[in-house]
C-alpha positions in Angstrom: 32.4 20.9 8.9 36.0 20.0 9.7 38.1 18.6 6.9 35.9 19.1 3.8 37.9 16.7 1.6 37.6 13.9 4.2 33.9 14.6 4.6 33.2 14.4 0.9 35.4 11.3 0.4 33.5 9.4 3.1 30.1 10.7 2.1 30.7 9.9 -1.6 31.9 6.3 -0.7 28.8 5.7 1.5 26.5 7.3 -1.1 27.8 5.0 -3.9 27.8 1.9 -1.7 24.2 2.4 -0.6 23.1 3.4 -4.2 24.4 0.2 -5.9 23.4 -2.1 -3.0 19.8 -0.8 -3.0 19.7 -0.9 -6.8 20.6 -4.6 -6.5 17.8 -5.2 -4.0 15.5 -3.2 -6.2 16.3 -5.4 -9.2 14.8 -8.5 -7.5 12.1 -6.8 -5.3 9.4 -6.4 -7.9 10.1 -9.7 -9.5 9.9 -11.9 -6.4 6.0 -11.8 -6.1 5.8 -12.9 -9.8 8.5 -15.5 -9.3 6.9 -16.9 -6.2 3.5 -17.0 -7.9 5.0 -19.0 -10.7 6.3 -21.5 -8.1 2.8 -21.9 -6.8 2.7 -19.5 -3.8 -0.6 -18.1 -2.7 -1.2 -14.5 -1.5 -0.3 -15.2 2.1 2.9 -17.1 1.2 4.0 -14.2 -1.0 3.4 -11.9 1.9 5.6 -14.2 4.1 8.4 -14.1 1.5 8.4 -10.3 1.6 7.9 -10.1 5.4 10.8 -12.6 6.0 13.3 -10.0 4.9 11.9 -7.4 7.3 11.5 -9.8 10.2 15.3 -10.4 10.6 16.0 -6.9 9.6 13.7 -5.6 12.4 15.4 -7.9 14.9 19.0 -7.2 14.0 18.9 -3.5 13.0 19.0 -2.2 16.6 21.8 -4.6 17.4 24.0 -3.6 14.6 23.2 0.1 15.1 24.4 -0.1 18.7 27.4 -2.3 17.7 28.5 0.2 15.2 28.8 2.8 18.1 31.3 0.5 19.7 33.1 -1.6 17.1 33.1 1.0 14.2 31.1 1.3 11.0 33.5 0.0 8.3 33.8 -3.7 9.3 30.0 -4.0 9.8 29.3 -2.4 6.4 31.7 -4.6 4.6 30.4 -7.8 6.2 26.8 -7.0 5.1 27.8 -6.2 1.6 29.8 -9.4 1.2 26.9 -11.5 2.6 24.6 -9.8 0.0 27.0 -11.0 -2.7 26.9 -14.7 -1.6 23.1 -14.6 -1.2 22.7 -13.5 -4.8 24.4 -16.7 -5.9 22.1 -18.8 -3.7 19.0 -16.9 -5.0 20.0 -18.0 -8.6 20.0 -21.6 -7.4 16.6 -21.5 -5.5 13.6 -23.3 -6.8 11.1 -23.5 -4.0 8.9 -21.3 -1.8 10.7 -22.2 1.4 14.1 -21.6 -0.3 13.0 -18.0 -1.0 11.7 -17.5 2.6 15.0 -18.7 4.1 17.0 -16.5 1.7 14.9 -13.5 2.5 15.4 -14.1 6.2 19.2 -14.1 5.6 19.1 -11.1 3.3 17.3 -9.1 6.0 20.1 -10.0 8.5 22.6 -8.7 5.9 20.6 -5.6 5.2 20.7 -4.7 8.9 24.4 -4.1 8.6 24.3 -1.7 5.7 21.7 1.2 5.5 21.3 2.1 9.2 25.1 1.9 9.8 25.7 4.1 6.7 23.1 6.6 7.9 24.6 6.7 11.3 28.0 7.3 9.7 26.6 10.3 7.7 24.8 11.5 10.8 28.0 11.8 12.7 29.6 13.7 9.8 26.7 16.1 9.5 27.3 19.6 10.9 24.7 21.4 13.0 21.9 23.2 11.0 22.7 21.1 7.9 20.8 18.0 9.1 17.9 18.2 6.6 19.9 18.9 3.4 22.7 16.4 4.3 20.4 13.5 5.1 18.1 14.5 2.2 21.1 14.3 -0.2 22.2 11.0 1.3 18.7 9.5 0.9 19.0 10.1 -2.8 21.3 7.1 -2.8 18.6 4.9 -1.3 15.7 6.2 -3.5 17.9 6.5 -6.6 19.1 2.9 -6.3 15.6 1.6 -5.6 14.2 3.5 -8.6 16.8 2.2 -11.0 16.6 -1.3 -9.7 13.1 -2.3 -10.8 13.8 -1.0 -14.3 17.1 -2.8 -14.6 15.5 -6.0 -13.1 12.5 -5.9 -15.5 14.8 -5.5 -18.5 17.2 -8.2 -17.4 14.4 -10.7 -16.7 12.6 -10.0 -20.0 15.9 -10.6 -21.9 18.0 -13.0 -19.8 15.7 -14.6 -17.2 15.3 -14.5 -13.5 18.7 -16.1 -12.7 20.6 -13.2 -14.2 18.4 -10.7 -12.2 19.7 -12.4 -9.0 23.3 -12.4 -10.2 23.1 -8.7 -11.1 22.3 -8.0 -7.4 25.4 -9.9 -6.4 27.7 -8.0 -8.8 26.5 -4.7 -7.5 26.9 -5.7 -3.8 30.4 -6.9 -4.4 31.2 -3.5 -6.1 29.9 -1.8 -2.9 32.1 -4.0 -0.8 35.2 -3.0 -2.8 34.4 0.7 -2.4 34.1 0.4 1.3 37.3 -1.7 1.6 39.4 0.7 -0.5 38.0 4.2 0.4 36.7 4.2 3.9 39.1 5.0 6.7 40.0 2.2 9.2 38.0 1.9 12.4 40.7 3.7 14.4 40.3 6.9 12.2 36.5 6.9 11.9 34.9 10.3 12.9 33.2 10.4 16.2 30.4 12.4 17.8 31.8 15.4 19.8 29.4 14.5 22.6 29.3 10.7 21.9 29.1 8.4 24.9 30.8 5.1 25.4 28.9 1.9 25.7 25.2 1.5 24.6 21.8 2.8 25.6 18.9 0.4 26.1 16.2 0.8 23.4 13.5 0.7 26.1 15.0 3.9 27.4 15.5 5.5 24.0 11.9 5.0 22.9 10.8 6.9 26.0 12.0 10.0 24.3 8.7 11.4 23.0 10.2 12.8 19.8 11.9 9.5 18.9 8.8 7.5 19.8 6.5 9.6 17.6 8.9 9.6 14.6 9.3 5.8 15.1 5.5 5.2 15.0 5.0 7.5 12.0 7.7 5.7 10.1 6.2 2.3 10.9 2.8 3.4 9.6 4.2 5.1 6.4 6.4 2.1 5.5 3.6 -0.4 6.1 1.7 1.2 3.3 4.7 1.1 1.0 5.3 -2.5 1.9 1.7 -3.4 0.8 2.2 -1.5 -2.5 5.6 -3.1 -3.3 4.4 -6.6 -2.5 1.1 -6.8 -4.3 1.0 -4.1 -6.9 3.4 -6.2 -9.1 1.2 -9.3 -8.7 -2.0 -7.4 -9.6 -0.3 -5.7 -12.5 1.0 -9.0 -13.8 -2.0 -11.4 -13.3 -5.0 -9.0 -13.6 -3.7 -6.3 -15.9 -1.2 -8.3 -18.0 1.7 -5.9 -17.7 5.2 -7.0 -18.6 8.1 -7.1 -16.1 9.6 -4.0 -17.6 6.2 -2.1 -17.2 5.9 -3.2 -13.6 9.5 -2.1 -12.9 8.7 1.3 -14.4 5.6 1.6 -12.2 7.5 1.0 -9.0 10.4 3.1 -10.1 8.2 6.1 -10.5 7.3 6.1 -6.8 11.0 5.8 -5.7 12.3 8.2 -8.4 10.0 11.0 -7.3 10.9 10.3 -3.7 14.6 10.6 -4.5 14.2 13.8 -6.6 12.6 15.6 -3.7 14.9 14.4 -0.9 17.5 17.1 -1.3 15.2 20.2 -1.9 12.9 19.1 0.9 15.9 18.4 3.2 17.0 22.0 2.5 13.5 23.3 3.4 13.5 21.1 6.5 16.5 23.1 7.8 14.6 26.3 7.4 10.9 25.6 8.0 8.7 23.7 10.4 9.6 20.1 10.2 6.4 18.9 11.9 4.3 20.6 9.2 6.3 18.9 6.5 5.8 15.5 8.0 2.0 16.1 8.3 1.8 17.3 4.7 3.6 14.2 3.4 1.3 12.0 5.6 -1.9 13.6 4.2 -0.7 13.3 0.6 0.2 9.7 1.3 -3.3 8.9 2.6 -5.0 10.4 -0.4 -2.7 8.6 -2.8 -3.3 5.1 -1.2 -7.1 5.6 -1.3 -6.8 6.5 -5.0 -4.6 3.4 -5.6 -7.6 1.2 -4.6 -9.5 2.4 -7.7 -6.7 2.6 -10.3 -7.1 0.2 -13.2 -4.6 1.2 -15.9 -1.0 2.0 -16.3 -1.2 5.8 -16.3 -3.5 6.0 -13.4 -1.2 3.8 -11.3 1.8 5.7 -12.5 0.4 9.1 -11.5 -0.8 7.9 -8.1 2.6 6.3 -7.5 4.3 9.6 -8.3 2.1 11.4 -5.7 2.9 8.7 -3.2 6.6 9.3 -3.9 6.1 13.0 -3.4 4.5 12.2 0.0 7.7 10.4 1.0 9.9 13.1 -0.5 8.2 15.7 1.7 8.0 13.8 5.0 11.1 11.6 5.2 13.8 14.3 5.0 12.1 16.1 8.0 11.9 12.8 9.9 15.6 12.0 9.3 16.7 15.6 10.2 14.9 15.5 13.5 16.4 12.0 14.1 20.0 13.3 13.6 19.3 16.2 15.9 18.1 13.8 18.6 21.0 11.4 18.0 23.4 14.3 18.5 21.6 15.4 21.7 21.6 11.9 23.2 25.1 11.0 22.0 24.2 7.7 20.4 23.8 8.3 16.7 24.1 4.6 15.7 21.4 3.6 18.2 18.9 6.3 17.0 19.5 5.5 13.3 19.1 1.8 14.1 15.8 2.5 15.7 14.6 4.5 12.7 15.7 1.7 10.4 13.8 -0.8 12.7 10.7 1.3 12.2 11.1 1.0 8.4 11.6 -2.8 8.8 8.6 -3.3 11.0 6.4 -1.6 8.5 7.8 -3.7 5.7 7.2 -6.8 7.8 3.7 -6.2 8.9 2.6 -4.6 5.6 2.9 -7.7 3.4 1.5 -10.1 6.0 -1.5 -7.8 6.6 -2.1 -7.4 2.9 -1.8 -11.1 2.3 -4.4 -11.8 4.9 -6.8 -9.1 3.7 -6.4 -10.2 0.1 -7.0 -13.8 1.0 -10.1 -13.2 3.1 -11.6 -9.8 2.0 -10.5 -7.9 -1.1 -7.7 -5.9 -2.6 -9.8 -2.7 -2.3 -10.1 -3.0 1.5 -6.4 -3.7 1.7 -5.6 -0.2 0.5 -8.4 1.4 2.5 -7.2 -0.1 5.8 -3.6 0.9 5.1 -4.8 4.5 4.5 -6.4 4.5 8.0 -3.1 3.2 9.5 -1.2 6.1 7.9 -3.8 8.5 9.1 -3.2 7.2 12.7 0.6 7.8 12.3 0.0 11.3 10.9 -2.4 12.1 13.8 0.3 11.1 16.3 2.7 13.6 14.7 0.1 16.4 14.9 -0.8 15.7 18.5 2.5 14.7 20.2 5.6 15.9 18.2 
């Protein structure tokens, strides 16, 4: 593992930075559909607000993933965190639907500089045969932040208003910026892949790797379902079921909290057992959970189903990330591979809200969940047939 103290210092800094940044994003995520609805947005416009973030993230994640292989990880991470801070101030001043769409577009651009670059950094640090447990442990920062965020956001909104929810995101992002500034080594001293290659690799060539392609498609399908749930479950819970912002935050946090709890133990299992079977198991559990979500009508039913959906992610995602690290090491372009995996996540979060908005506008919420379950079934089938 090399210098253990150096490894843990960098890992801990990246872990904290991602945790507090995703907690900031989680603070406003569940509140945006309600806030947009109060501004007069219809279902399709709410889908656009959510999709805007993932549109720019999808476009720029590959670019920043490749750029981090050349220019270093630290400067890109710090730029993204600082931009998050300034955006939170602009969020607090927004008062229109198009304001929110533009801000979400810019936030997606900033997000492309943070998570995939941090994951690539950790992937480079990860020793062989420890891919599952290391990436599983690091993913706790993502899921832990996202699980804490909705609860904090709901409490802040109920007691201090939406403006302070936005500003809370900014305070957390600036804290992450300071951590990276003070604790990460300069670009010249960043760890490198032993077999890393200079320059970049075209994504058209990278996606021809059958393993990477199948993981990419599965991640798109799985995240599309999560995007639908995150976008419209808060709106349904608020307008149809009358839940408070705090209750809605708790519902969404259950999904992410369970995912986070299982990241490390499932990552440990992924290093020892069949990764393909773990991904398929998580996919099947996700399909069942989404179908059940279409019939849920009270807090505890939704909470239990969300917990099982979180378990599905907790089982499958560590195995996906472990295989991604192995492929990144083989190819020698860790930043590019992690950028592509992050792009898969962004594409799912982009198409999910738009698809859900259209289905809700013209068909029904029930068919929204049914169709999303078929999409996840397609991604799981690809894993079974091709991985």
